[in-house]
MMTF fields as JSON, N, C-alpha, C and O atoms, coordinates in Angstrom:
{
  "mmtfVersion": "1.0.0",
  "mmtfProducer": "UNKNOWN",
  "numBonds": 323,
  "numAtoms": 324,
  "numGroups": 81,
  "numChains": 1,
  "numModels": 1,
  "chainsPerModel": [1],
  "groupsPerChain": [81],
  "chainIdList": ["A"],
  "bondAtomList": [4, 2, 8, 6, 12, 10, 16, 14, 20, 18, 24, 22, 28, 26, 32, 30, 36, 34, 40, 38, 44, 42, 48, 46, 52, 50, 56, 54, 60, 58, 64, 62, 68, 66, 72, 70, 76, 74, 80, 78, 84, 82, 88, 86, 92, 90, 96, 94, 100, 98, 104, 102, 108, 106, 112, 110, 116, 114, 120, 118, 124, 122, 128, 126, 132, 130, 136, 134, 140, 138, 144, 142, 148, 146, 152, 150, 156, 154, 160, 158, 164, 162, 168, 166, 172, 170, 176, 174, 180, 178, 184, 182, 188, 186, 192, 190, 196, 194, 200, 198, 204, 202, 208, 206, 212, 210, 216, 214, 220, 218, 224, 222, 228, 226, 232, 230, 236, 234, 240, 238, 244, 242, 248, 246, 252, 250, 256, 254, 260, 258, 264, 262, 268, 266, 272, 270, 276, 274, 280, 278, 284, 282, 288, 286, 292, 290, 296, 294, 300, 298, 304, 302, 308, 306, 312, 310, 316, 314, 320, 318],
  "bondOrderList": [1, 1, 1, 1, 1, 1, 1, 1, 1, 1, 1, 1, 1, 1, 1, 1, 1, 1, 1, 1, 1, 1, 1, 1, 1, 1, 1, 1, 1, 1, 1, 1, 1, 1, 1, 1, 1, 1, 1, 1, 1, 1, 1, 1, 1, 1, 1, 1, 1, 1, 1, 1, 1, 1, 1, 1, 1, 1, 1, 1, 1, 1, 1, 1, 1, 1, 1, 1, 1, 1, 1, 1, 1, 1, 1, 1, 1, 1, 1, 1],
  "groupList": [{"groupName": "MET", "atomNameList": ["N", "CA", "C", "O"], "elementList": ["N", "C", "C", "O"], "formalChargeList": [0, 0, 0, 0], "bondAtomList": [1, 0, 2, 1, 3, 2], "bondOrderList": [1, 1, 2], "singleLetterCode": "M", "chemCompType": "L-PEPTIDE LINKING"}, {"groupName": "VAL", "atomNameList": ["N", "CA", "C", "O"], "elementList": ["N", "C", "C", "O"], "formalChargeList": [0, 0, 0, 0], "bondAtomList": [1, 0, 2, 1, 3, 2], "bondOrderList": [1, 1, 2], "singleLetterCode": "V", "chemCompType": "L-PEPTIDE LINKING"}, {"groupName": "TYR", "atomNameList": ["N", "CA", "C", "O"], "elementList": ["N", "C", "C", "O"], "formalChargeList": [0, 0, 0, 0], "bondAtomList": [1, 0, 2, 1, 3, 2], "bondOrderList": [1, 1, 2], "singleLetterCode": "Y", "chemCompType": "L-PEPTIDE LINKING"}, {"groupName": "HIS", "atomNameList": ["N", "CA", "C", "O"], "elementList": ["N", "C", "C", "O"], "formalChargeList": [0, 0, 0, 0], "bondAtomList": [1, 0, 2, 1, 3, 2], "bondOrderList": [1, 1, 2], "singleLetterCode": "H", "chemCompType": "L-PEPTIDE LINKING"}, {"groupName": "THR", "atomNameList": ["N", "CA", "C", "O"], "elementList": ["N", "C", "C", "O"], "formalChargeList": [0, 0, 0, 0], "bondAtomList": [1, 0, 2, 1, 3, 2], "bondOrderList": [1, 1, 2], "singleLetterCode": "T", "chemCompType": "L-PEPTIDE LINKING"}, {"groupName": "ILE", "atomNameList": ["N", "CA", "C", "O"], "elementList": ["N", "C", "C", "O"], "formalChargeList": [0, 0, 0, 0], "bondAtomList": [1, 0, 2, 1, 3, 2], "bondOrderList": [1, 1, 2], "singleLetterCode": "I", "chemCompType": "L-PEPTIDE LINKING"}, {"groupName": "LEU", "atomNameList": ["N", "CA", "C", "O"], "elementList": ["N", "C", "C", "O"], "formalChargeList": [0, 0, 0, 0], "bondAtomList": [1, 0, 2, 1, 3, 2], "bondOrderList": [1, 1, 2], "singleLetterCode": "L", "chemCompType": "L-PEPTIDE LINKING"}, {"groupName": "PHE", "atomNameList": ["N", "CA", "C", "O"], "elementList": ["N", "C", "C", "O"], "formalChargeList": [0, 0, 0, 0], "bondAtomList": [1, 0, 2, 1, 3, 2], "bondOrderList": [1, 1, 2], "singleLetterCode": "F", "chemCompType": "L-PEPTIDE LINKING"}, {"groupName": "SER", "atomNameList": ["N", "CA", "C", "O"], "elementList": ["N", "C", "C", "O"], "formalChargeList": [0, 0, 0, 0], "bondAtomList": [1, 0, 2, 1, 3, 2], "bondOrderList": [1, 1, 2], "singleLetterCode": "S", "chemCompType": "L-PEPTIDE LINKING"}, {"groupName": "PRO", "atomNameList": ["N", "CA", "C", "O"], "elementList": ["N", "C", "C", "O"], "formalChargeList": [0, 0, 0, 0], "bondAtomList": [1, 0, 2, 1, 3, 2], "bondOrderList": [1, 1, 2], "singleLetterCode": "P", "chemCompType": "L-PEPTIDE LINKING"}, {"groupName": "GLN", "atomNameList": ["N", "CA", "C", "O"], "elementList": ["N", "C", "C", "O"], "formalChargeList": [0, 0, 0, 0], "bondAtomList": [1, 0, 2, 1, 3, 2], "bondOrderList": [1, 1, 2], "singleLetterCode": "Q", "chemCompType": "L-PEPTIDE LINKING"}, {"groupName": "LYS", "atomNameList": ["N", "CA", "C", "O"], "elementList": ["N", "C", "C", "O"], "formalChargeList": [0, 0, 0, 0], "bondAtomList": [1, 0, 2, 1, 3, 2], "bondOrderList": [1, 1, 2], "singleLetterCode": "K", "chemCompType": "L-PEPTIDE LINKING"}, {"groupName": "GLY", "atomNameList": ["N", "CA", "C", "O"], "elementList": ["N", "C", "C", "O"], "formalChargeList": [0, 0, 0, 0], "bondAtomList": [1, 0, 2, 1, 3, 2], "bondOrderList": [1, 1, 2], "singleLetterCode": "G", "chemCompType": "PEPTIDE LINKING"}, {"groupName": "ASN", "atomNameList": ["N", "CA", "C", "O"], "elementList": ["N", "C", "C", "O"], "formalChargeList": [0, 0, 0, 0], "bondAtomList": [1, 0, 2, 1, 3, 2], "bondOrderList": [1, 1, 2], "singleLetterCode": "N", "chemCompType": "L-PEPTIDE LINKING"}, {"groupName": "ALA", "atomNameList": ["N", "CA", "C", "O"], "elementList": ["N", "C", "C", "O"], "formalChargeList": [0, 0, 0, 0], "bondAtomList": [1, 0, 2, 1, 3, 2], "bondOrderList": [1, 1, 2], "singleLetterCode": "A", "chemCompType": "L-PEPTIDE LINKING"}, {"groupName": "ARG", "atomNameList": ["N", "CA", "C", "O"], "elementList": ["N", "C", "C", "O"], "formalChargeList": [0, 0, 0, 0], "bondAtomList": [1, 0, 2, 1, 3, 2], "bondOrderList": [1, 1, 2], "singleLetterCode": "R", "chemCompType": "L-PEPTIDE LINKING"}, {"groupName": "ASP", "atomNameList": ["N", "CA", "C", "O"], "elementList": ["N", "C", "C", "O"], "formalChargeList": [0, 0, 0, 0], "bondAtomList": [1, 0, 2, 1, 3, 2], "bondOrderList": [1, 1, 2], "singleLetterCode": "D", "chemCompType": "L-PEPTIDE LINKING"}, {"groupName": "TRP", "atomNameList": ["N", "CA", "C", "O"], "elementList": ["N", "C", "C", "O"], "formalChargeList": [0, 0, 0, 0], "bondAtomList": [1, 0, 2, 1, 3, 2], "bondOrderList": [1, 1, 2], "singleLetterCode": "W", "chemCompType": "L-PEPTIDE LINKING"}, {"groupName": "GLU", "atomNameList": ["N", "CA", "C", "O"], "elementList": ["N", "C", "C", "O"], "formalChargeList": [0, 0, 0, 0], "bondAtomList": [1, 0, 2, 1, 3, 2], "bondOrderList": [1, 1, 2], "singleLetterCode": "E", "chemCompType": "L-PEPTIDE LINKING"}],
  "groupTypeList": [0, 1, 2, 3, 4, 2, 5, 6, 7, 8, 9, 4, 6, 10, 11, 3, 2, 1, 12, 8, 4, 12, 13, 6, 14, 13, 15, 6, 15, 16, 3, 13, 8, 12, 15, 8, 15, 2, 4, 14, 11, 12, 11, 9, 17, 8, 6, 1, 2, 8, 11, 18, 7, 10, 13, 3, 4, 18, 14, 6, 10, 6, 18, 13, 11, 5, 11, 15, 15, 12, 14, 8, 15, 2, 6, 18, 16, 10, 12, 17, 11],
  "groupIdList": [1, 2, 3, 4, 5, 6, 7, 8, 9, 10, 11, 12, 13, 14, 15, 16, 17, 18, 19, 20, 21, 22, 23, 24, 25, 26, 27, 28, 29, 30, 31, 32, 33, 34, 35, 36, 37, 38, 39, 40, 41, 42, 43, 44, 45, 46, 47, 48, 49, 50, 51, 52, 53, 54, 55, 56, 57, 58, 59, 60, 61, 62, 63, 64, 65, 66, 67, 68, 69, 70, 71, 72, 73, 74, 75, 76, 77, 78, 79, 80, 81],
  "secStructList": [7, 7, 3, 3, 3, 3, 3, 3, 3, 3, 6, 6, 6, 6, 3, 3, 3, 3, 3, 3, 3, 1, 7, 2, 2, 2, 2, 2, 2, 2, 2, 2, 2, 6, 7, 1, 6, 6, 6, 4, 4, 4, 7, 1, 7, 3, 3, 3, 3, 3, 3, 3, 3, 1, 1, 2, 2, 2, 2, 2, 2, 2, 2, 2, 2, 2, 2, 2, 2, 7, 2, 2, 2, 2, 2, 2, 2, 6, 6, 7, 7],
  "xCoordList": [6.132, 6.229, 4.917, 4.239, 4.577, 3.355, 3.699, 4.715, 2.841, 3.01, 1.772, 0.676, 1.966, 0.871, 0.789, 1.807, -0.43, -0.697, -1.258, -2.114, -0.785, -1.17, -1.458, -0.994, -2.24, -2.517, -2.18, -2.645, -1.363, -1.004, -1.698, -2.077, -1.861, -2.416, -1.523, -1.06, -1.286, -0.502, -1.418, -1.914, -1.658, -2.454, -1.743, -2.389, -0.422, 0.367, 0.068, -0.136, 0.042, -0.195, -1.64, -2.044, -2.43, -3.804, -3.818, -4.646, -2.869, -2.729, -2.537, -2.122, -2.86, -2.638, -1.401, -0.997, -0.822, 0.284, -0.049, -0.475, 0.146, -0.167, 1.127, 1.944, 1.308, 2.492, 2.245, 1.158, 3.273, 3.221, 4.592, 5.612, 4.595, 5.835, 5.729, 4.633, 6.863, 6.927, 7.049, 6.908, 7.312, 7.424, 6.771, 7.409, 5.521, 4.738, 5.277, 5.347, 5.654, 6.156, 7.42, 7.546, 8.36, 9.598, 9.322, 9.932, 8.401, 8.113, 7.483, 7.829, 6.569, 5.954, 7.011, 7.005, 7.912, 9.01, 9.885, 10.299, 10.168, 10.949, 10.252, 10.887, 8.947, 8.199, 8.262, 8.433, 8.126, 8.087, 9.459, 9.563, 10.506, 11.855, 12.463, 13.506, 11.81, 12.339, 13.241, 13.797, 13.408, 14.256, 13.677, 14.41, 12.372, 11.721, 11.599, 10.83, 12.348, 12.434, 11.068, 10.793, 10.221, 8.928, 8.004, 7.219, 8.088, 7.165, 7.772, 7.09, 9.013, 9.696, 8.977, 8.94, 8.417, 7.763, 6.406, 5.876, 5.832, 4.489, 4.418, 3.329, 5.546, 5.563, 4.661, 4.595, 3.984, 3.891, 2.813, 1.753, 3.094, 2.148, 1.46, 2.079, 0.172, -0.539, -1.131, -1.574, -1.131, -1.67, -3.19, -3.751, -3.863, -5.324, -5.94, -7.134, -5.138, -5.664, -4.504, -3.435, -4.722, -3.759, -4.489, -5.484, -3.984, -4.528, -3.361, -2.353, -3.5, -2.435, -2.605, -3.719, -1.473, -1.455, -0.363, 0.579, -0.502, 0.483, 1.615, 2.628, 1.441, 2.543, 2.611, 1.64, 3.785, 4.063, 3.261, 2.865, 3.022, 2.287, 0.891, 0.464, 0.184, -1.166, -1.14, -2.012, -0.142, -0.019, 0.218, -0.365, 1.068, 1.338, 0.115, -0.134, -0.645, -1.855, -2.848, -3.43, -3.05, -3.955, -3.378, -4.12, -2.076, -1.448, -1.733, -2.119, -1.546, -1.785, -3.259, -3.588, -4.139, -5.575, -5.952, -6.693, -5.437, -5.732, -5.184, -5.86, -3.979, -3.378, -4.181, -4.332, -4.692, -5.522, -6.839, -7.305, -7.422, -8.723, -8.589, -9.478, -7.481, -7.287, -7.567, -8.565, -6.693, -6.811, -8.113, -8.76, -8.507, -9.741, -10.953, -11.811, -11.026, -12.151, -12.151, -13.2, -10.983, -10.883, -11.381, -12.149, -10.951, -11.387, -12.896, -13.545, -13.452, -14.903, -15.607, -16.602, -15.09, -15.681, -15.664, -16.554, -14.649, -14.507, -15.282, -15.283, -15.943, -16.72, -15.904, -16.349, -14.725, -13.827, -14.068, -13.55, -14.836, -15.057, -16.508, -16.888],
  "yCoordList": [12.063, 10.745, 10.406, 11.279, 9.141, 8.65, 8.094, 7.421, 8.384, 7.874, 7.086, 7.328, 6.144, 5.294, 5.332, 5.336, 5.36, 5.05, 3.641, 3.33, 2.789, 1.383, 0.807, 1.31, -0.262, -1.026, -2.48, -3.055, -3.06, -4.469, -5.219, -4.63, -6.528, -7.366, -8.571, -9.188, -8.901, -10.078, -11.112, -10.886, -12.249, -13.304, -13.903, -14.404, -13.848, -14.363, -13.601, -14.203, -12.275, -11.41, -10.956, -10.444, -11.139, -10.623, -9.111, -8.579, -8.423, -6.976, -6.331, -6.964, -5.033, -4.221, -3.354, -3.048, -2.975, -2.018, -0.971, -1.309, 0.3, 1.4, 2.139, 2.414, 2.458, 3.193, 3.944, 3.886, 4.65, 5.324, 5.19, 5.078, 5.205, 4.965, 5.478, 5.713, 5.647, 6.001, 4.78, 4.891, 3.601, 2.366, 1.231, 0.598, 0.984, 0.021, -1.402, -2.112, -1.827, -3.201, -3.438, -4.468, -2.491, -2.641, -2.614, -3.365, -1.748, -1.638, -2.915, -3.367, -3.504, -4.766, -5.862, -6.678, -5.872, -6.851, -6.654, -7.63, -5.392, -5.109, -5.641, -6.251, -5.409, -5.899, -7.422, -7.971, -8.101, -9.561, -10.217, -11.419, -9.449, -10.02, -9.887, -10.476, -9.114, -8.901, -7.688, -7.429, -6.929, -5.736, -4.628, -3.812, -4.613, -3.624, -4.205, -5.139, -3.658, -4.221, -4.335, -5.319, -3.332, -3.318, -4.425, -4.968, -4.765, -5.745, -7.134, -8.035, -7.327, -8.605, -9.792, -10.876, -9.608, -10.72, -11.084, -12.151, -10.226, -10.466, -11.135, -11.288, -11.536, -12.131, -13.355, -14.097, -13.597, -12.806, -11.72, -11.944, -10.57, -9.455, -9.471, -9.761, -9.157, -9.04, -7.639, -7.053, -7.125, -5.804, -5.897, -6.643, -5.128, -5.152, -3.847, -3.804, -2.779, -1.485, -0.609, -0.615, 0.138, 1.169, 2.272, 2.028, 3.472, 4.625, 5.415, 5.619, 5.855, 6.549, 8.061, 8.582, 8.754, 10.214, 10.749, 10.036, 12.009, 12.654, 13.308, 13.703, 13.423, 13.979, 13.299, 12.719, 13.394, 12.715, 13.29, 12.552, 14.576, 15.226, 14.632, 14.337, 14.458, 13.889, 12.444, 12.029, 11.683, 10.291, 10.238, 9.405, 11.121, 11.156, 11.609, 11.117, 12.534, 12.989, 11.843, 11.683, 11.044, 9.903, 8.863, 8.286, 8.614, 7.658, 8.062, 7.223, 9.331, 9.803, 9.719, 9.391, 10.01, 9.906, 8.465, 8.218, 7.517, 6.102, 5.673, 4.963, 6.093, 5.717, 6.273, 5.605, 7.49, 8.061, 7.3, 7.053, 6.94, 6.254, 4.777, 4.195, 4.174, 2.73, 2.089, 2.404, 1.195, 0.592, -0.185, -0.075, -0.961, -1.745, -0.844, -1.097, 0.199, 1.137, 1.858, 2.031, 2.277, 2.963, 2.056, 2.496, 0.796, -0.141, -0.357, -0.441, -0.447, -0.575, 0.65, 0.519, 1.847, 3.084, 3.117, 3.692, 2.499, 2.481, 1.341, 1.196, 0.528, -0.597, -1.821, -2.669, -1.945, -3.07, -4.26, -5.343, -4.098, -5.242, -5.493, -6.41],
  "zCoordList": [-14.091, -13.494, -12.806, -12.265, -12.836, -12.198, -10.819, -10.642, -9.851, -8.486, -8.096, -8.601, -7.193, -6.73, -5.208, -4.515, -4.709, -3.31, -3.341, -4.169, -2.449, -2.523, -1.138, -0.115, -1.151, 0.069, -0.229, -1.214, 0.642, 0.552, 1.679, 2.692, 1.491, 2.553, 2.748, 1.788, 4.028, 4.38, 5.02, 6.124, 4.352, 4.981, 6.192, 7.112, 6.187, 7.308, 8.59, 9.645, 8.497, 9.659, 9.782, 10.826, 8.712, 8.66, 8.873, 9.612, 8.198, 8.32, 6.957, 5.986, 6.928, 5.737, 5.93, 7.052, 4.815, 4.793, 3.739, 2.634, 4.079, 3.175, 2.83, 3.709, 1.552, 1.136, -0.157, -0.732, -0.605, -1.901, -2.551, -1.872, -3.882, -4.615, -6.036, -6.545, -6.663, -8.073, -8.964, -10.182, -8.377, -9.158, -8.375, -7.533, -8.654, -7.878, -7.992, -6.988, -9.174, -9.361, -8.546, -7.884, -8.589, -7.815, -6.318, -5.558, -5.894, -4.461, -3.937, -2.845, -4.69, -4.281, -4.2, -3.278, -5.166, -5.146, -3.904, -3.279, -3.543, -2.336, -1.086, -0.227, -0.99, 0.18, 0.27, 1.359, -0.852, -0.842, -0.804, -0.558, -1.042, -0.976, 0.418, 0.702, 1.285, 2.63, 2.728, 3.795, 1.639, 1.671, 2.542, 3.102, 2.646, 3.492, 4.895, 5.122, 5.82, 7.167, 7.847, 8.534, 7.653, 8.328, 7.832, 8.609, 6.555, 5.992, 5.808, 5.32, 6.179, 5.939, 6.583, 6.0, 7.757, 8.463, 7.884, 8.194, 7.054, 6.541, 5.188, 4.636, 4.639, 3.31, 3.246, 4.227, 2.173, 0.957, 1.072, 1.657, 0.517, 0.462, -0.884, -1.908, -0.877, -2.154, -2.267, -1.279, -3.467, -3.735, -3.773, -4.574, -2.893, -2.868, -3.362, -3.657, -3.458, -3.903, -4.35, -3.739, -5.413, -5.799, -6.55, -7.232, -6.412, -7.117, -7.683, -7.007, -8.913, -9.636, -9.536, -9.578, -9.402, -9.325, -10.241, -10.588, -10.627, -11.48, -10.691, -11.268, -9.359, -8.562, -7.201, -6.715, -6.613, -5.355, -4.195, -3.293, -4.207, -3.126, -2.971, -1.855, -4.072, -4.01, -3.518, -2.755, -3.955, -3.507, -1.996, -1.301, -1.494, -0.046, 0.739, 1.84, 0.186, 0.87, 1.035, 2.108, -0.015, 0.11, 1.065, 1.86, 1.005, 1.929, 3.37, 4.183, 3.69, 5.057, 5.434, 6.574, 4.497, 4.754, 5.094, 6.046, 4.309, 4.557, 5.91, 6.655, 6.232, 7.517, 8.693, 9.715, 8.548, 9.619, 9.756, 10.868, 8.648, 8.635, 8.975, 9.597, 8.569, 8.697, 7.352, 6.704, 6.931, 5.599, 5.43, 4.389, 6.426, 6.317, 6.156, 5.311, 6.958, 6.848, 5.517, 4.897, 5.078, 3.796, 2.673, 1.817, 2.67, 1.642, 1.691, 0.648, 2.885, 3.031, 2.456, 1.743, 2.766, 2.25, 0.72, 0.094, 0.128, -1.324, -1.968, -3.191, -1.14, -1.662, -1.976, -2.75, -1.402, -1.681, -0.783, -1.055, 0.278, 1.188, 1.372, 2.1]
}
């Protein structure tokens, strides 16, 4: 199974959200439908970054690394901003 670590951006809140999932399309739909309690107020969320992994452990490791560093800084380090 393929896993993704992803970063979303909410123009409403001017904030990023970092997560990991085995189904990126469904997870993005959950965030934008309000099913995810934490992100419900930030709708609409847009996907600004994702990286694919072959196992969940690696996806979680990158998710935690990004959260420690901060999504904006991580994106800058990757040349995204």
